[in-house]
C-alpha positions as CSV (number, residue, x, y, z in Angstrom):
1,M,0.0,0.0,0.0
2,S,1.4,3.4,-0.9
3,K,2.3,5.7,1.9
4,A,3.3,9.3,2.0
5,C,4.3,12.2,4.3
6,A,3.2,15.7,3.6
7,L,3.0,19.2,4.9
8,H,0.0,21.5,4.1
9,I,-1.3,24.9,4.8
10,L,-5.1,25.2,4.9
11,V,-6.8,28.6,4.3
12,K,-10.3,29.9,3.5
13,T,-9.7,31.6,0.2
14,R,-7.8,31.0,-3.1
15,E,-6.4,34.5,-2.8
16,E,-4.8,33.8,0.6
17,A,-3.4,30.6,-0.7
18,E,-1.9,32.3,-3.7
19,K,-0.3,35.0,-1.5
20,L,1.3,32.4,0.7
21,K,2.5,30.4,-2.3
22,Q,4.2,33.6,-3.6
23,Q,5.9,34.0,-0.2
24,L,7.1,30.4,-0.3
25,A,8.5,30.9,-3.8
26,K,10.6,33.7,-2.4
27,G,12.0,31.4,0.2
28,A,9.6,31.7,3.1
29,D,9.7,28.8,5.6
30,F,6.7,26.4,5.0
31,G,6.5,25.5,8.7
32,K,6.4,29.1,9.9
33,L,3.7,30.0,7.4
34,A,1.7,27.0,8.4
35,K,1.9,28.0,12.1
36,Q,0.8,31.5,11.3
37,H,-1.9,30.9,8.8
38,S,-3.2,27.3,8.6
39,L,-6.7,26.6,9.8
40,C,-5.8,22.9,10.3
41,P,-4.7,21.6,13.7
42,S,-1.6,20.4,11.9
43,G,-0.6,24.0,11.6
44,K,0.8,23.9,15.1
45,K,3.2,21.3,13.9
46,G,4.3,23.3,10.9
47,G,1.6,21.8,8.7
48,D,3.0,18.2,9.2
49,L,0.3,15.6,8.6
50,G,2.7,12.7,9.3
51,E,2.6,9.5,7.4
52,F,-0.7,8.4,5.8
53,R,-1.9,5.9,3.3
54,K,-3.4,6.4,-0.2
55,G,-7.1,6.8,0.3
56,Q,-7.0,8.3,3.8
57,M,-7.2,11.9,2.5
58,V,-9.9,13.4,0.3
59,K,-9.3,12.6,-3.4
60,A,-8.1,16.1,-4.5
61,F,-5.5,16.0,-1.8
62,D,-4.5,12.4,-2.5
63,D,-4.1,13.2,-6.2
64,V,-1.5,15.8,-5.4
65,V,0.4,13.8,-2.8
66,F,0.6,10.6,-4.8
67,K,0.9,11.9,-8.4
68,L,2.8,15.2,-8.4
69,P,6.5,15.8,-7.8
70,V,7.7,15.6,-4.2
71,L,9.4,18.6,-2.4
72,E,7.5,21.1,-4.5
73,V,4.6,23.3,-3.3
74,H,1.4,22.5,-5.1
75,G,-1.9,24.3,-5.0
76,P,-4.1,26.0,-4.2
77,V,-6.0,22.7,-4.1
78,K,-9.7,23.1,-3.3
79,T,-11.5,20.7,-1.0
80,Q,-14.5,20.9,1.2
81,F,-12.2,22.2,4.0
82,G,-10.9,25.2,2.0
83,F,-7.8,25.8,-0.1
84,H,-4.6,23.8,0.5
85,L,-0.9,24.3,-0.3
86,I,0.7,20.9,-0.2
87,K,4.3,19.9,-0.1
88,T,4.9,16.1,-0.2
89,L,8.1,15.1,1.7
90,Y,8.2,11.5,0.5
91,R,6.1,8.7,-0.8
92,N,6.6,5.0,-1.5
């Protein structure tokens, strides 16, 4: 079964996600931004979701984590929770 580890930042609007993505592109620290802005409880841990299996997250999230390049920031990805910026650390 495929497993992955990812960080994410969850915000309410696409605009907010885009602004944070621009900051990340300029070298901002993902963990710090997650602590300051993420609406997810994982924000306290710098956005770290830990290790999870394929199928444990909503499909839009899973598709990014298990299909797109690792160690790059992807998003904004819309789910029922809001807009995510996602950085996959590893997957197997």
